[in-house]
Residue frames as a rotation matrix with the C-alpha (Angstrom) as fourth column:
MET 1
0.974 0.226 0.027 7.68
-0.223 0.971 -0.086 5.08
-0.046 0.078 0.996 -49.80
ALA 2
0.197 -0.962 0.191 10.92
-0.639 0.022 0.769 3.46
-0.744 -0.274 -0.610 -49.04
PRO 3
0.102 -0.252 -0.962 12.86
-0.933 0.313 -0.180 1.84
0.346 0.916 -0.203 -51.92
ARG 4
0.973 0.230 -0.001 13.08
-0.226 0.955 0.194 -1.97
0.045 -0.189 0.981 -51.95
ILE 5
0.347 -0.934 -0.085 16.82
0.729 0.326 -0.602 -1.77
0.590 0.147 0.794 -52.70
ARG 6
0.587 -0.310 -0.748 19.01
0.614 -0.431 0.661 -0.01
-0.528 -0.847 -0.063 -50.01
PRO 7
0.907 -0.326 0.267 20.51
0.007 -0.622 -0.783 3.10
0.421 0.712 -0.562 -51.58
LEU 8
0.151 -0.926 -0.346 24.32
0.957 0.225 -0.184 3.10
0.248 -0.303 0.920 -51.20
THR 9
0.956 0.027 -0.293 25.72
0.154 -0.895 0.419 6.06
-0.251 -0.445 -0.859 -49.29
LYS 10
0.675 -0.738 -0.010 29.03
-0.571 -0.513 -0.641 7.92
0.468 0.438 -0.768 -49.81
ASP 11
0.024 -0.684 0.729 30.66
-0.924 0.263 0.277 5.57
-0.382 -0.680 -0.626 -47.20
ASP 12
0.455 0.288 0.843 29.68
-0.115 0.957 -0.265 2.49
-0.883 0.024 0.468 -49.25
VAL 13
0.957 0.032 0.288 31.23
0.277 0.195 -0.941 3.33
-0.086 0.980 0.178 -52.64
ALA 14
0.080 -0.939 0.335 34.62
0.997 0.080 -0.014 3.84
-0.013 0.335 0.942 -54.37
PRO 15
-0.352 -0.260 -0.899 35.97
0.415 -0.904 0.099 7.44
-0.839 -0.338 0.426 -54.33
GLU 16
-0.998 -0.047 0.050 35.02
0.065 -0.385 0.921 7.97
-0.024 0.922 0.387 -57.94
VAL 17
-0.272 0.961 -0.059 31.44
0.612 0.220 0.760 7.14
0.743 0.170 -0.647 -57.24
ARG 18
-0.062 0.205 -0.977 31.49
0.945 -0.303 -0.124 9.06
-0.321 -0.931 -0.175 -54.00
ARG 19
-0.870 -0.313 -0.381 32.14
0.192 -0.927 0.322 12.25
-0.454 0.207 0.867 -56.07
LEU 20
-0.693 0.716 0.090 28.96
0.137 0.008 0.991 11.57
0.708 0.698 -0.104 -58.13
LEU 21
0.059 0.789 -0.611 26.96
0.890 0.236 0.391 11.07
0.453 -0.567 -0.688 -54.97
GLU 22
-0.352 -0.202 -0.914 28.27
0.668 -0.738 -0.094 14.29
-0.656 -0.644 0.395 -53.36
GLN 23
-1.000 0.001 -0.004 27.48
-0.003 -0.726 0.687 16.26
-0.002 0.687 0.726 -56.55
ALA 24
-0.333 0.935 -0.118 23.96
0.440 0.265 0.858 14.97
0.834 0.234 -0.500 -56.52
GLU 25
0.006 0.373 -0.928 23.70
0.996 0.085 0.041 15.79
0.094 -0.924 -0.370 -52.93
ARG 26
-0.792 -0.317 -0.522 24.88
0.325 -0.942 0.079 19.43
-0.517 -0.107 0.849 -53.46
ALA 27
-0.933 0.336 0.132 22.38
-0.007 -0.381 0.925 19.83
0.361 0.861 0.357 -56.36
PHE 28
-0.101 0.975 -0.197 19.38
0.136 0.209 0.968 18.52
0.986 0.071 -0.154 -54.64
GLY 29
-0.068 -0.022 0.997 20.18
-0.778 -0.625 -0.066 19.35
0.625 -0.780 0.025 -50.98
GLN 30
0.191 0.069 0.979 19.96
-0.780 0.617 0.109 15.81
-0.596 -0.784 0.171 -49.80
PRO 31
-0.836 -0.532 0.136 20.96
-0.365 0.724 0.585 12.37
-0.410 0.439 -0.799 -51.01
LEU 32
0.123 0.883 -0.453 18.48
-0.992 0.089 -0.094 10.94
-0.043 0.460 0.887 -53.50
ALA 33
0.235 0.065 0.970 17.47
-0.293 0.956 0.007 7.26
-0.927 -0.286 0.243 -53.21
SER 34
0.979 0.172 0.105 17.56
0.034 0.372 -0.927 6.86
-0.199 0.912 0.359 -56.98
THR 35
0.486 -0.870 -0.080 21.24
-0.719 -0.346 -0.603 8.03
0.497 0.350 -0.794 -57.10
GLY 36
-0.250 -0.546 0.800 22.24
-0.899 0.438 0.018 5.72
-0.361 -0.714 -0.600 -54.28
ILE 37
0.533 0.445 0.720 20.47
-0.064 0.870 -0.490 2.78
-0.843 0.215 0.492 -56.04
GLN 38
0.988 -0.118 -0.096 22.20
-0.097 -0.001 -0.995 3.56
0.117 0.993 -0.012 -59.29
ALA 39
0.248 -0.932 0.265 25.54
-0.967 -0.253 0.017 3.63
0.051 -0.261 -0.964 -57.51
TYR 40
0.408 -0.116 0.906 25.32
-0.295 0.922 0.251 -0.15
-0.864 -0.370 0.342 -57.48
ALA 41
0.292 -0.283 0.914 26.16
0.876 0.463 -0.137 -0.08
-0.385 0.840 0.383 -61.05
PRO 42
-0.151 -0.437 -0.887 28.44
0.193 -0.893 0.407 3.11
-0.969 -0.110 0.219 -61.81
PRO 43
-0.935 -0.216 0.280 28.08
0.321 -0.186 0.929 2.92
-0.148 0.959 0.243 -65.55
ILE 44
-0.013 0.983 0.183 24.26
0.888 -0.073 0.454 3.24
0.459 0.168 -0.872 -65.15
LEU 45
0.342 0.149 -0.928 24.80
0.730 -0.663 0.163 6.11
-0.591 -0.733 -0.335 -62.68
GLU 46
-0.582 -0.653 -0.485 27.05
0.158 -0.676 0.720 7.98
-0.797 0.342 0.497 -65.08
ALA 47
-0.813 0.350 0.464 24.65
0.527 0.104 0.844 7.31
0.248 0.931 -0.269 -68.03
SER 48
0.175 0.937 -0.302 21.77
0.983 -0.149 0.107 8.60
0.055 -0.315 -0.947 -66.00
ARG 49
0.121 -0.268 -0.956 23.65
0.420 -0.859 0.294 11.87
-0.900 -0.437 0.009 -65.13
ALA 50
-0.876 -0.482 0.022 24.51
0.195 -0.312 0.930 12.33
-0.441 0.819 0.367 -68.74
LEU 51
-0.427 0.821 0.378 20.96
0.781 0.125 0.612 11.88
0.455 0.557 -0.695 -69.83
GLY 52
0.411 0.714 -0.567 19.72
0.891 -0.446 0.083 14.33
-0.193 -0.539 -0.820 -67.20
ALA 53
-0.096 -0.531 -0.842 22.34
0.273 -0.827 0.491 16.91
-0.957 -0.183 0.225 -68.30
ALA 54
-0.543 -0.162 0.824 21.70
0.796 0.212 0.567 16.52
-0.267 0.964 0.014 -72.03
PRO 55
0.456 0.730 0.509 18.94
0.859 -0.511 -0.036 19.20
0.234 0.453 -0.860 -72.39
ALA 56
0.781 -0.230 -0.580 21.14
0.128 -0.851 0.510 21.90
-0.611 -0.472 -0.635 -70.79
ARG 57
-0.325 -0.930 0.173 24.12
0.211 0.107 0.972 20.89
-0.922 0.352 0.162 -72.96
SER 58
-0.072 0.285 0.956 22.00
0.948 0.317 -0.023 20.76
-0.310 0.905 -0.293 -76.15
GLY 59
-0.881 -0.214 -0.421 21.31
0.151 -0.972 0.177 24.49
-0.448 0.093 0.889 -76.13
THR 60
-0.687 0.668 0.285 17.84
0.532 0.195 0.824 23.74
0.495 0.718 -0.489 -77.52
LEU 61
0.558 0.801 -0.217 15.84
0.731 -0.351 0.586 25.20
0.393 -0.485 -0.781 -74.52
PRO 62
0.125 -0.329 0.936 16.57
-0.223 -0.928 -0.297 28.66
0.967 -0.172 -0.189 -73.26
ALA 63
-0.791 -0.562 -0.242 18.23
0.186 0.155 -0.970 28.61
0.582 -0.813 -0.018 -69.79
SER 64
-0.789 0.489 0.374 15.16
-0.615 -0.615 -0.494 30.37
-0.011 -0.619 0.785 -68.35
LEU 65
0.197 0.921 -0.335 12.76
-0.915 0.296 0.275 27.61
0.352 0.253 0.901 -69.57
ARG 66
-0.383 -0.434 -0.815 14.69
-0.265 0.897 -0.354 24.60
0.885 0.080 -0.459 -68.46
PRO 67
-0.990 -0.004 0.143 13.54
-0.139 0.247 -0.959 24.62
-0.031 -0.969 -0.245 -64.81
LEU 68
-0.173 0.983 -0.065 9.87
-0.893 -0.184 -0.410 25.02
-0.415 -0.013 0.910 -65.94
VAL 69
0.184 0.166 -0.969 10.22
-0.675 0.737 -0.002 21.99
0.714 0.655 0.248 -68.27
CYS 70
-0.755 -0.506 -0.417 11.85
-0.074 0.698 -0.712 19.98
0.651 -0.507 -0.565 -65.43
LEU 71
-0.804 0.505 0.312 9.01
-0.434 -0.140 -0.890 20.95
-0.406 -0.852 0.332 -63.04
ARG 72
0.115 0.897 -0.428 6.26
-0.986 0.052 -0.156 20.17
-0.118 0.440 0.890 -65.50
VAL 73
-0.105 -0.294 -0.950 7.89
-0.521 0.830 -0.200 16.69
0.847 0.474 -0.240 -66.21
ALA 74
-0.960 -0.270 -0.072 8.20
-0.052 0.428 -0.902 15.98
0.274 -0.863 -0.425 -62.63
GLN 75
-0.517 0.823 0.238 4.48
-0.634 -0.182 -0.751 16.76
-0.575 -0.539 0.616 -62.03
MET 76
0.278 0.557 -0.783 3.38
-0.919 0.392 -0.048 14.65
0.280 0.732 0.621 -64.98
ALA 77
-0.274 -0.511 -0.814 5.54
-0.193 0.859 -0.474 11.75
0.942 0.027 -0.334 -63.61
GLY 78
0.811 0.586 -0.003 4.14
-0.041 0.062 0.997 12.34
0.584 -0.808 0.074 -60.11
CYS 79
0.093 -0.868 -0.489 7.64
0.905 0.279 -0.323 13.03
0.416 -0.412 0.811 -58.77
PRO 80
0.767 0.144 -0.625 8.55
0.463 -0.799 0.384 15.81
-0.444 -0.584 -0.679 -56.31
PHE 81
0.189 -0.783 0.593 10.84
0.847 -0.176 -0.502 18.42
0.498 0.597 0.629 -57.61
């Protein structure tokens, strides 16, 4: 399903936001529509990235368990992972 809002690309954004889009592309192998849409509001993009990184930084979950938790949450939400 195509997003209703056109995701921004690296060519559409300021250099500091471009860096975030490039990091997401490296992490996932392709640009994610959600990242491109959040790029319309850089503070939201940065907050989303911080929220996504919080479990790893917290030290609460063992590193070997984090990918399994992410996979299960994605399955429950109906998202590809």
